MILONU-68666 format. One line per 8 residues: number of its first residue (from 1); their letters; for each residue x, y, z of C-alpha. Coordinates in steps of 0.25 Angstrom, whole numbers, always signed. Example, Ala and Ser with C-alpha at 12.3 -4.5 7.8 and 13.67 -1.06 7.14 Angstrom:
2
1> AS> +49,-18,+31 ~ +55,-4,+29
//
This chain:
661
1> MSGSQASR> +92,-48,-33 ~ +84,-61,-31 ~ +76,-67,-20 ~ +69,-60,-9 ~ +76,-51,+1 ~ +83,-57,+13 ~ +77,-59,+26 ~ +82,-49,+37
9> PVAAPARG> +83,-49,+52 ~ +72,-39,+57 ~ +67,-34,+71 ~ +60,-43,+80 ~ +46,-44,+75 ~ +35,-37,+83 ~ +24,-45,+87 ~ +10,-41,+83
17> PAGPRGPM> -3,-48,+83 ~ +2,-58,+73 ~ +15,-60,+79 ~ +29,-59,+72 ~ +29,-59,+57 ~ +42,-64,+54 ~ +53,-55,+49 ~ +43,-44,+48
25> GGMVPPGA> +37,-45,+61 ~ +42,-32,+66 ~ +32,-24,+57 ~ +26,-11,+63 ~ +11,-11,+61 ~ +8,-1,+50 ~ -1,+11,+53 ~ +2,+10,+67
33> KAQNFGPS> +6,+25,+67 ~ -3,+31,+56 ~ -1,+45,+50 ~ -12,+56,+52 ~ -23,+56,+43 ~ -20,+70,+38 ~ -6,+69,+34 ~ -8,+55,+27
41> AKRLLGTL> -20,+61,+19 ~ -12,+73,+15 ~ +0,+64,+11 ~ -10,+55,+3 ~ -16,+66,-4 ~ -2,+71,-8 ~ -1,+59,-17 ~ -11,+65,-26
49> RTDMPQLI> -2,+78,-28 ~ +4,+73,-41 ~ -10,+73,-47 ~ -14,+87,-43 ~ -19,+91,-57 ~ -29,+79,-57 ~ -33,+82,-43 ~ -37,+96,-47
57> TVLVFGVL> -45,+91,-59 ~ -52,+81,-49 ~ -55,+93,-40 ~ -61,+101,-52 ~ -69,+90,-57 ~ -74,+88,-43 ~ -78,+102,-41 ~ -86,+102,-55
65> SVALSVTG> -93,+89,-51 ~ -97,+94,-37 ~ -101,+108,-43 ~ -110,+101,-53 ~ -116,+91,-43 ~ -119,+102,-32 ~ -127,+110,-42 ~ -136,+99,-46
73> PKILGEGT> -145,+99,-34 ~ -147,+114,-35 ~ -151,+113,-49 ~ -160,+101,-46 ~ -167,+109,-35 ~ -171,+119,-46 ~ -177,+107,-53 ~ -185,+103,-41
81> NIVFAGFV> -190,+118,-40 ~ -195,+117,-54 ~ -203,+104,-51 ~ -208,+109,-38 ~ -212,+123,-44 ~ -219,+116,-56 ~ -228,+107,-46 ~ -231,+119,-38
89> SLQVPEGM> -235,+128,-50 ~ -245,+117,-54 ~ -252,+119,-40 ~ -255,+134,-42 ~ -265,+140,-51 ~ -259,+143,-65 ~ -259,+158,-69 ~ -255,+163,-55
97> SRQEVIDG> -241,+169,-53 ~ -231,+163,-43 ~ -233,+175,-34 ~ -248,+174,-34 ~ -247,+159,-29 ~ -238,+163,-18 ~ -247,+175,-14 ~ -259,+166,-14
105> LIAQGNQQ> -253,+156,-5 ~ -249,+167,+5 ~ -263,+172,+5 ~ -268,+158,+8 ~ -259,+158,+20 ~ -249,+147,+14 ~ -236,+155,+17 ~ -227,+143,+17
113> QADMLSAM> -232,+138,+3 ~ -230,+152,-2 ~ -216,+153,+3 ~ -213,+140,-3 ~ -218,+144,-17 ~ -211,+157,-16 ~ -198,+150,-17 ~ -202,+143,-30
121> DFTPGAGV> -203,+148,-45 ~ -215,+142,-51 ~ -226,+146,-61 ~ -240,+142,-57 ~ -246,+131,-66 ~ -233,+130,-74 ~ -229,+116,-69 ~ -215,+110,-69
129> DFARLSWI> -205,+117,-79 ~ -200,+104,-85 ~ -191,+111,-95 ~ -183,+118,-84 ~ -183,+106,-76 ~ -177,+97,-87 ~ -166,+108,-89 ~ -162,+107,-74
137> LGLVLVIY> -162,+92,-74 ~ -154,+92,-87 ~ -144,+102,-81 ~ -143,+93,-68 ~ -140,+81,-76 ~ -129,+88,-83 ~ -123,+93,-70 ~ -123,+80,-64
145> LLASLFGW> -117,+73,-76 ~ -106,+83,-76 ~ -104,+82,-61 ~ -103,+66,-63 ~ -93,+68,-74 ~ -84,+77,-66 ~ -85,+68,-54 ~ -81,+56,-63
153> LQARILNG> -69,+64,-69 ~ -65,+68,-55 ~ -65,+54,-50 ~ -58,+48,-62 ~ -46,+58,-61 ~ -45,+56,-46 ~ -44,+41,-48 ~ -32,+43,-57
161> VVQRAMNR> -26,+53,-47 ~ -28,+43,-35 ~ -23,+31,-43 ~ -10,+38,-48 ~ -8,+42,-33 ~ -9,+28,-29 ~ +0,+24,-40 ~ +11,+34,-35
169> LRIQVEEK> +9,+29,-21 ~ +11,+15,-24 ~ +23,+19,-32 ~ +28,+26,-19 ~ +26,+14,-11 ~ +33,+5,-21 ~ +45,+14,-21 ~ +45,+16,-6
177> IHRLPLSY> +45,+1,-4 ~ +58,+0,-13 ~ +64,+11,-4 ~ +61,+5,+9 ~ +72,-2,+16 ~ +72,-17,+18 ~ +70,-15,+33 ~ +56,-9,+31
185> FDKVQRGE> +52,-23,+25 ~ +57,-30,+37 ~ +47,-23,+46 ~ +35,-22,+37 ~ +27,-35,+33 ~ +25,-37,+18 ~ +10,-38,+19 ~ +10,-25,+26
193> LLSRVTND> +18,-18,+16 ~ +10,-23,+5 ~ -3,-18,+12 ~ +2,-4,+12 ~ +7,-5,-3 ~ -6,-11,-8 ~ -18,-10,+2 ~ -15,+4,+7
201> VDNIGQTM> -11,+10,-6 ~ -24,+5,-12 ~ -32,+10,+0 ~ -26,+24,-2 ~ -30,+24,-17 ~ -44,+19,-14 ~ -46,+30,-3 ~ -41,+41,-12
209> QQTLSQVV> -49,+36,-23 ~ -62,+36,-15 ~ -60,+48,-7 ~ -53,+59,-15 ~ -64,+60,-25 ~ -75,+59,-15 ~ -68,+69,-6 ~ -67,+79,-17
217> ISLLTVIG> -81,+78,-21 ~ -86,+78,-7 ~ -79,+90,-3 ~ -83,+98,-16 ~ -97,+93,-14 ~ -98,+98,+0 ~ -93,+111,-4 ~ -102,+112,-17
225> VLVMMFVI> -115,+107,-10 ~ -112,+117,+2 ~ -112,+129,-8 ~ -125,+125,-14 ~ -131,+123,-1 ~ -128,+137,+4 ~ -133,+142,-10 ~ -146,+135,-8
233> SPLLAMIA> -148,+137,+8 ~ -138,+142,+18 ~ -147,+137,+29 ~ -147,+123,+24 ~ -133,+123,+20 ~ -129,+126,+35 ~ -137,+114,+39 ~ -129,+105,+30
241> LVTIPLTI> -116,+111,+35 ~ -118,+104,+48 ~ -114,+91,+42 ~ -100,+96,+39 ~ -94,+97,+53 ~ -102,+84,+57 ~ -95,+77,+46 ~ -81,+82,+49
249> LITVVVAK> -83,+79,+64 ~ -88,+64,+61 ~ -77,+62,+51 ~ -66,+67,+60 ~ -70,+59,+72 ~ -72,+46,+63 ~ -59,+48,+55 ~ -50,+49,+68
257> RSQKLFVA> -55,+36,+73 ~ -55,+29,+59 ~ -41,+33,+55 ~ -34,+24,+65 ~ -43,+12,+61 ~ -40,+14,+46 ~ -25,+14,+49 ~ -27,+2,+58
265> QWAATGVL> -35,-5,+47 ~ -24,-3,+36 ~ -13,-7,+46 ~ -20,-20,+50 ~ -22,-23,+35 ~ -7,-22,+32 ~ -5,-31,+44 ~ -15,-41,+39
273> NARVEETF> -9,-40,+24 ~ +4,-43,+30 ~ -1,-55,+38 ~ -8,-61,+25 ~ +4,-59,+16 ~ +13,-65,+27 ~ +4,-77,+29 ~ +2,-80,+14
281> SGHAVVKV> +17,-79,+11 ~ +20,-89,+22 ~ +7,-97,+20 ~ +15,-110,+19 ~ +23,-108,+32 ~ +10,-105,+39 ~ +4,-118,+35 ~ +17,-126,+38
289> FGHQREVE> +17,-121,+52 ~ +3,-122,+54 ~ +1,-107,+58 ~ -12,-105,+50 ~ -20,-102,+63 ~ -10,-92,+68 ~ -10,-85,+54 ~ -25,-85,+54
297> SDFRAEND> -26,-80,+68 ~ -16,-68,+64 ~ -24,-65,+52 ~ -37,-65,+59 ~ -31,-55,+69 ~ -25,-46,+59 ~ -38,-47,+50 ~ -46,-43,+62
305> AVYQASFG> -37,-31,+65 ~ -40,-27,+50 ~ -55,-29,+52 ~ -55,-21,+65 ~ -48,-10,+60 ~ -55,-9,+47 ~ -69,-11,+54 ~ -66,+0,+64
313> AQFISGII> -61,+10,+53 ~ -73,+7,+44 ~ -83,+8,+55 ~ -78,+21,+61 ~ -76,+28,+47 ~ -89,+22,+43 ~ -96,+30,+53 ~ -94,+43,+45
321> MPAMMFIG> -104,+40,+34 ~ -116,+37,+43 ~ -113,+49,+51 ~ -113,+58,+39 ~ -125,+52,+33 ~ -133,+55,+47 ~ -128,+69,+47 ~ -132,+71,+32
329> NLVYVAIA> -146,+65,+35 ~ -148,+75,+47 ~ -144,+87,+38 ~ -153,+82,+27 ~ -165,+82,+36 ~ -161,+96,+41 ~ -160,+101,+27 ~ -173,+95,+23
337> VVGGLQVA> -181,+101,+34 ~ -174,+115,+34 ~ -175,+115,+18 ~ -190,+111,+19 ~ -193,+123,+28 ~ -185,+132,+19 ~ -194,+128,+7 ~ -206,+129,+15
345> GGLMSIGD> -202,+143,+19 ~ -199,+147,+4 ~ -184,+149,+7 ~ -180,+138,-2 ~ -185,+131,-14 ~ -188,+116,-14 ~ -178,+114,-24 ~ -167,+120,-16
353> VQAFIQYS> -171,+111,-4 ~ -170,+99,-13 ~ -156,+104,-18 ~ -151,+107,-4 ~ -155,+93,+1 ~ -147,+87,-11 ~ -136,+96,-7 ~ -137,+91,+8
361> RQFTQPLS> -135,+77,+3 ~ -124,+81,-6 ~ -117,+88,+6 ~ -118,+77,+16 ~ -115,+66,+6 ~ -100,+71,+4 ~ -99,+74,+18 ~ -102,+60,+21
369> QLGSMANL> -93,+55,+10 ~ -82,+63,+16 ~ -84,+57,+30 ~ -86,+42,+24 ~ -73,+44,+16 ~ -65,+46,+30 ~ -64,+31,+31 ~ -58,+30,+17
377> LQSGIASA> -49,+41,+20 ~ -45,+35,+33 ~ -42,+22,+27 ~ -34,+28,+15 ~ -26,+37,+24 ~ -23,+25,+33 ~ -17,+17,+21 ~ -10,+30,+16
385> ERVFELLD> -3,+31,+30 ~ +2,+17,+28 ~ +7,+19,+14 ~ +14,+32,+18 ~ +20,+25,+30 ~ +27,+16,+20 ~ +31,+27,+11 ~ +37,+34,+23
393> EEEQTPDA> +45,+23,+27 ~ +60,+25,+28 ~ +67,+21,+15 ~ +80,+14,+13 ~ +93,+23,+12 ~ +93,+28,-3 ~ +105,+25,-11 ~ +116,+35,-12
401> DDAQTAPA> +115,+45,-23 ~ +130,+43,-26 ~ +128,+27,-25 ~ +140,+20,-30 ~ +140,+8,-40 ~ +148,-5,-37 ~ +156,-11,-49 ~ +148,-20,-58
409> DAGHLEFD> +155,-32,-54 ~ +155,-29,-39 ~ +156,-41,-30 ~ +166,-37,-18 ~ +157,-35,-6 ~ +162,-30,+7 ~ +156,-29,+21 ~ +164,-19,+29
417> DVSFRYLP> +161,-18,+44 ~ +146,-19,+42 ~ +136,-18,+53 ~ +121,-19,+52 ~ +109,-21,+60 ~ +94,-22,+57 ~ +90,-16,+70 ~ +98,-6,+77
425> DKPLIEGL> +99,-13,+90 ~ +102,-27,+84 ~ +116,-28,+78 ~ +117,-38,+67 ~ +129,-36,+58 ~ +141,-29,+65 ~ +155,-26,+58 ~ +153,-36,+47
433> SLEAMPGS> +164,-36,+36 ~ +166,-46,+25 ~ +171,-46,+10 ~ +165,-53,-2 ~ +174,-53,-14 ~ +168,-54,-28 ~ +165,-69,-32 ~ +165,-74,-18
441> TIAIVGPT> +154,-81,-11 ~ +151,-77,+3 ~ +142,-86,+11 ~ +136,-81,+24 ~ +131,-91,+34 ~ +126,-90,+49 ~ +114,-92,+58 ~ +101,-85,+56
449> GAGKTTLV> +102,-70,+59 ~ +117,-70,+58 ~ +116,-59,+47 ~ +118,-66,+34 ~ +106,-60,+27 ~ +109,-47,+33 ~ +122,-47,+25 ~ +114,-49,+12
457> NLIMRFYD> +105,-37,+16 ~ +117,-28,+18 ~ +123,-32,+5 ~ +110,-29,-3 ~ +108,-16,+5 ~ +95,-21,+10 ~ +100,-14,+23 ~ +112,-5,+24
465> VDSGRIAL> +123,-8,+34 ~ +124,+0,+47 ~ +139,+2,+46 ~ +150,-3,+38 ~ +149,-5,+23 ~ +146,-16,+12 ~ +154,-13,+0 ~ +152,-19,-14
473> DGVDTRGM> +166,-18,-22 ~ +169,-6,-12 ~ +156,+1,-14 ~ +148,+3,-1 ~ +134,-3,-5 ~ +127,+8,+3 ~ +133,+17,-8 ~ +127,+9,-19
481> TRGDLRAR> +113,+9,-24 ~ +105,-3,-18 ~ +101,-6,-33 ~ +115,-7,-38 ~ +119,-15,-26 ~ +108,-25,-27 ~ +109,-26,-42 ~ +123,-32,-40
489> TGMVLQDT> +117,-42,-30 ~ +109,-55,-33 ~ +102,-61,-21 ~ +95,-75,-19 ~ +88,-77,-6 ~ +82,-89,+1 ~ +68,-83,-1 ~ +65,-83,-16
497> WLFAGTIR> +58,-71,-22 ~ +51,-72,-35 ~ +40,-63,-41 ~ +28,-67,-49 ~ +33,-68,-63 ~ +40,-78,-72 ~ +52,-86,-68 ~ +59,-78,-79
505> ENIAYGRP> +55,-65,-73 ~ +60,-69,-59 ~ +74,-73,-64 ~ +75,-60,-73 ~ +72,-52,-60 ~ +87,-53,-57 ~ +90,-46,-70 ~ +78,-41,-78
513> GATEEELL> +87,-37,-90 ~ +93,-51,-91 ~ +92,-59,-105 ~ +85,-72,-106 ~ +98,-79,-107 ~ +103,-73,-94 ~ +90,-77,-87 ~ +91,-91,-92
521> AAATAAYV> +105,-92,-88 ~ +102,-88,-74 ~ +90,-97,-73 ~ +99,-109,-78 ~ +110,-105,-68 ~ +100,-105,-56 ~ +94,-118,-61 ~ +80,-112,-64
529> DRFVHALP> +81,-117,-78 ~ +81,-131,-72 ~ +66,-130,-67 ~ +60,-119,-75 ~ +58,-127,-87 ~ +49,-136,-79 ~ +39,-124,-76 ~ +27,-122,-86
537> DGYDTMLD> +33,-109,-92 ~ +47,-110,-89 ~ +54,-97,-86 ~ +40,-90,-88 ~ +33,-98,-77 ~ +26,-88,-69 ~ +29,-87,-54 ~ +18,-82,-44
545> DEATNLSV> +22,-72,-32 ~ +28,-83,-24 ~ +33,-92,-35 ~ +26,-104,-30 ~ +27,-111,-43 ~ +42,-113,-40 ~ +48,-121,-29 ~ +56,-114,-19
553> GERQLVTI> +69,-119,-25 ~ +65,-115,-39 ~ +61,-101,-34 ~ +75,-100,-28 ~ +81,-104,-41 ~ +74,-93,-48 ~ +79,-82,-38 ~ +93,-88,-40
561> ARAFLADP> +92,-87,-55 ~ +88,-72,-53 ~ +101,-70,-46 ~ +109,-76,-57 ~ +102,-67,-67 ~ +105,-55,-59 ~ +120,-58,-60 ~ +124,-51,-47
569> RLLILDEA> +138,-47,-42 ~ +133,-50,-28 ~ +125,-63,-25 ~ +118,-65,-12 ~ +112,-79,-9 ~ +104,-81,+3 ~ +101,-96,+5 ~ +98,-96,-10
577> TSSVDTRT> +98,-111,-11 ~ +91,-114,+1 ~ +77,-117,-6 ~ +82,-127,-16 ~ +85,-141,-16 ~ +99,-147,-14 ~ +102,-150,-29 ~ +97,-136,-33
585> ELLIQRAM> +105,-130,-22 ~ +118,-136,-28 ~ +114,-132,-42 ~ +112,-117,-37 ~ +125,-117,-29 ~ +132,-120,-42 ~ +124,-109,-49 ~ +127,-100,-37
593> SRLREDRT> +142,-103,-39 ~ +142,-98,-53 ~ +133,-86,-49 ~ +143,-82,-38 ~ +155,-82,-48 ~ +161,-68,-48 ~ +150,-63,-38 ~ +150,-61,-23
601> AFVIAHRL> +140,-70,-17 ~ +134,-70,-3 ~ +128,-83,+1 ~ +119,-84,+14 ~ +118,-98,+17 ~ +112,-107,+28 ~ +116,-120,+22 ~ +131,-120,+23
609> STIRDADL> +133,-131,+12 ~ +129,-120,+2 ~ +141,-111,+5 ~ +152,-120,+6 ~ +159,-114,-7 ~ +157,-100,-2 ~ +170,-91,-3 ~ +167,-86,+11
617> ILVMENGA> +157,-90,+22 ~ +153,-79,+32 ~ +147,-85,+45 ~ +138,-74,+52 ~ +133,-74,+66 ~ +126,-62,+72 ~ +129,-53,+60 ~ +144,-55,+61
625> IVEQGDHD> +153,-64,+52 ~ +159,-74,+62 ~ +166,-83,+52 ~ +170,-83,+37 ~ +178,-92,+28 ~ +175,-103,+18 ~ +167,-116,+22 ~ +179,-125,+25
633> ALLAARGA> +186,-114,+34 ~ +174,-111,+42 ~ +171,-126,+45 ~ +185,-127,+49 ~ +184,-115,+58 ~ +172,-123,+66 ~ +166,-110,+69 ~ +152,-104,+66
641> YWRLYNAQ> +151,-109,+52 ~ +155,-123,+57 ~ +144,-123,+67 ~ +134,-118,+56 ~ +139,-129,+47 ~ +138,-140,+58 ~ +124,-135,+61 ~ +119,-138,+47
649> FEAPVEEE> +127,-151,+44 ~ +130,-158,+57 ~ +118,-155,+66 ~ +109,-164,+59 ~ +119,-176,+60 ~ +121,-173,+75 ~ +106,-173,+77 ~ +104,-186,+70
657> SEPVH> +115,-192,+78 ~ +108,-189,+91 ~ +101,-200,+98 ~ +86,-200,+99 ~ +81,-200,+113
//
C-alpha cells in the first residue's frame, strides 16, 4: 500500500486554549481523569514480574549490603573505646588496678568520673592498644568493601531488570498502536501520542531506575539500623522512632497535593509536544499566511502551562527533603544530649554513643530519601497512568478465527446496501449499492464531504460498515483478515508518504521480495527512471524524513512506482496526479491505464479531465450516489456531473466575460 492514509471526516473540533487543531481538534486532553496512585503503582510493579528470580537476587544482595553496612558503626565504636581507654590509661598511675582507680575517684568524691570509667575496659599506664585497633580498622575496611560490592551488584542487576521491563513496555505500546482503530488517531494529536510513547515511557524507566534500588536499600537500612539501635540503647532508639510517624505524615500530605500537579505536568507536556510537532510540520503554511505571532502566542501559553504545572509539582514535592532534614537534626540533638548524659552516668560507653549517633544519621537519611523520592514516584506514576491509558484503549475488532481468503485474482467488488456514519447522530452513507467488475475503472466525483474518501476507507476496512456488506469476489471483507485484504490492494494518495531511506528502499516497500528487474520496471513505468539518474546517487539517493530533496511531483512518482511494484488486484487512486505538472500527468495517466489492465480501479478525482476514460463515473452527494454513467452520458443528462463539469471549465470564462465596474 502506498501513500499516507486518507483524510476522514471527524467530529467538530473542540476549542481549547489554542483553538481548533484541524482534523484532530476534538482531542480530549490527556490525563484529565487520572487513575489512583495505588493501582497505577501496583500495575507498574507488575511489569517486573517476569524477572522475579533477578529481583530475589537483588533483594538478597541488598540485605547483605545493608547488613554489612550497619555493623560497621558498632565495630568502629569499639575502636573509639580502645583509643579513649588508651588515653585514659595514660592519665592514671601505672601499677594500679582498674578497680583501685575507680575506688580512688569515689573516695575523692568524683562519683561521675568513677561511673564513666566503670563503663570502660582499660589498663592503667598501658596506652592505646594499636594492634587491636589495627585489626578492627582492617575488619571495618573489609566490611565496607564487601557492602559496596554487594550494592554495586544489586544496582547492576536491577538496571538490567528495569531496562528489560521498559523494553517490554515499549513493545506493548508498539503492538497496541497497530491494534488501535483508525478512529483513535482521528481524535488524538500525533505529537501527544509521540509524547506518551517516548517521553512518558522514558520517564517511567528513569523513575524505576532511580527509586527501586533506593527504596529497597532505604527500607532495609531503616530496619537494620533500628535493630542495632535497640541493641545499643532502647531509650535512644525510642527517641529516634519519633521520626517515622512524622515522615509518613509529611509524605502523605505532600503527595496528595503533588500527584495532581504531576499529572497536569505530563498532560501539558503532551499538549506542548503536539503543538510543536504540528507547527513544525506546517511551518511553511504558517509563514505563508503570516500566523507566526499567533503560533508564538499559543506556544507561550502552552509552554507557560508546562512551567506552572512543573514548578508547582517540584515545589510542593521539594518540601519533603528540607522537612525531613529539620526533623533529623532535632533528633540528632536529642540523641547527643541524652547520649552524653548516659555516658556521664556510666550507662553507656563513649564508643556506643558515637556508634548510635552514626546510626541516627543512617536512620534519618533513608527516611529523608524515601520522602524526597515521592516527587520522582509521583512523576513516574503520572507518566505510567498516561501509558496505561493508551494500553487500555478499545482496540479494533479482531479478525475472525475462521477468516476466509478471496481468490488470488480477485477483482469483483460489490457494495450491497451499505450504510455508515462516523458519528452516531450524523448519517453519512445510507443504503449505498454499487458493483465494480474486474478490469473496470470506477471514478468517484462529487463535492467536498460527499463521502468519496469514506468509500476508500470502507474498502480498505479502515472502518467497518454499520450495515450491509462489501464483498470481494463474493467474500464479505469483514470475513477476511485485514492483512489479506490490504495485500491485494494498492493505494496512491494525494499526500505522499516516504520514509527516511533510499529511493530504492521506498519503491521496494511495495513488495520487499521483488527482484531488481521488477523494481526497475516499476520505476520505469512510473517515470521515476526519467529523473532519478540526475540525482547524485541515483536509486541509492538518501531521502530525509520528509523527502525534501525531491520535488512534490517526484515524491508522488515514487509512491506510484511503489504501487506498480505491489502488483495489486484492487487499485485506489485518490487524486494521485494532482501534485505533478500537466506533461507528467499525461505520462502517468498512460502508465495508469497499463496498470489498471485486468485490475479493479477506484479513482477519486476533482479534476474531471482525468477521468474521462473511466468505465463508470459515480457522482456522490451527501453519501449517496445521485448519478452514474460514463463521461458523455453524464454530460448529456445535464445533472449533477454536468454542473460540476461546468463549474470547472466554464465558470472562469463567464467571470472573464463579465464587465468590470
